[in-house]
C-alpha positions in Angstrom: -1.7 1.7 16.4 -1.5 2.2 12.6 -4.8 0.5 12.1 -6.6 2.8 14.6 -5.0 5.9 12.9 -6.1 4.5 9.5 -9.7 4.0 10.8 -9.8 7.6 12.1 -8.5 9.0 8.8 -11.1 6.9 6.8 -13.9 8.1 9.0 -12.7 11.7 8.7 -12.7 11.3 4.9 -16.1 9.6 5.0 -14.7 6.5 3.3 -16.6 3.3 4.0 -14.5 0.2 4.3 -15.1 -3.5 4.2 -12.9 -5.2 6.6 -13.0 -8.0 9.2 -12.9 -6.6 12.7 -10.5 -8.1 15.2 -12.1 -11.1 16.9 -14.8 -11.4 14.3 -13.6 -14.0 11.7 -17.3 -14.9 10.9 -17.4 -11.6 8.9 -15.4 -13.2 6.1 -16.4 -16.9 5.8 -14.6 -17.3 2.5 -11.1 -16.6 3.9 -11.9 -18.6 7.1 -12.9 -21.6 4.9 -9.7 -21.3 2.8 -7.5 -20.9 6.0 -9.1 -24.0 7.4 -8.4 -26.1 4.3 -4.9 -24.8 4.0 -4.3 -25.7 7.7 -6.0 -29.1 7.6 -4.8 -30.3 4.1 -1.4 -28.8 3.9 0.2 -27.3 7.0 -0.7 -30.0 9.4 0.3 -32.8 6.9 3.8 -31.5 6.2 7.0 -30.9 8.0 9.4 -28.6 6.2 13.1 -29.1 6.5 14.1 -26.0 4.4 12.5 -22.8 3.2 13.0 -24.0 -0.4 11.1 -27.2 0.3 8.3 -25.3 2.0 8.0 -22.9 -1.0 8.0 -25.8 -3.5 5.4 -27.8 -1.6 3.3 -24.7 -1.1 3.4 -23.9 -4.9 2.3 -27.5 -5.7 -0.6 -27.4 -3.2 -1.7 -24.0 -4.6 -1.6 -25.3 -8.2 -3.7 -28.3 -7.2 -6.2 -26.2 -5.2 -6.7 -23.7 -8.0 -6.7 -26.0 -11.0 -8.0 -29.4 -9.9 -10.5 -28.8 -7.1 -14.1 -27.7 -8.1 -15.7 -25.5 -5.5 -19.4 -25.6 -4.7 -19.4 -21.8 -4.1 -18.1 -21.4 -7.7 -20.8 -23.5 -9.3 -18.5 -26.5 -9.2 -15.8 -24.8 -11.2 -12.2 -24.7 -10.1 -10.9 -21.2 -9.1 -9.0 -21.1 -12.4 -12.1 -21.9 -14.4 -14.1 -19.3 -12.4 -11.4 -16.6 -13.1 -11.4 -17.4 -16.8 -15.2 -17.2 -16.8 -15.1 -13.8 -15.1 -12.6 -12.5 -17.7 -14.6 -13.9 -20.6 -17.9 -12.5 -19.3 -16.5 -9.0 -18.7 -17.0 -9.0 -15.0 -13.4 -9.5 -14.0 -13.9 -7.1 -11.1 -16.8 -7.2 -8.7 -18.8 -3.9 -8.7 -18.7 -2.0 -5.4 -21.3 -3.3 -3.1 -22.5 -6.0 -5.5 -23.2 -9.2 -3.6 -21.1 -12.2 -4.6 -24.2 -14.3 -5.2 -25.4 -11.8 -7.8 -22.1 -11.9 -9.6 -22.1 -15.7 -9.5 -25.6 -15.8 -10.9 -24.4 -13.8 -13.9 -21.4 -16.0 -14.3 -23.6 -19.1 -14.1 -25.7 -17.9 -16.9 -22.6 -17.2 -19.0 -21.1 -20.6 -18.0 -24.3 -22.5 -19.1 -24.6 -20.9 -22.5 
């Protein structure tokens, strides 16, 4: 109900949004890929006895994912390296409507020099 009201308001205000429609996960392959990895590599491999244990194991998995695993989509950099490269190159935030591939090309040039 809230989502529908928000959509009506955005339309009335002529504000364009980028969101994944219900039942259309293919619209955001990046998060679907991440969710699949999280589920396959972490959630299905662990049984948590306490909330504290779940939090501790989740933090350890997150650290490993972000600092030790190069990603093909990030020019074989880890997410931490990619974020540092973004900050160093002055493109910490993606411009509205700019394709990710264009931003990655800019970062690749910066990374290679």
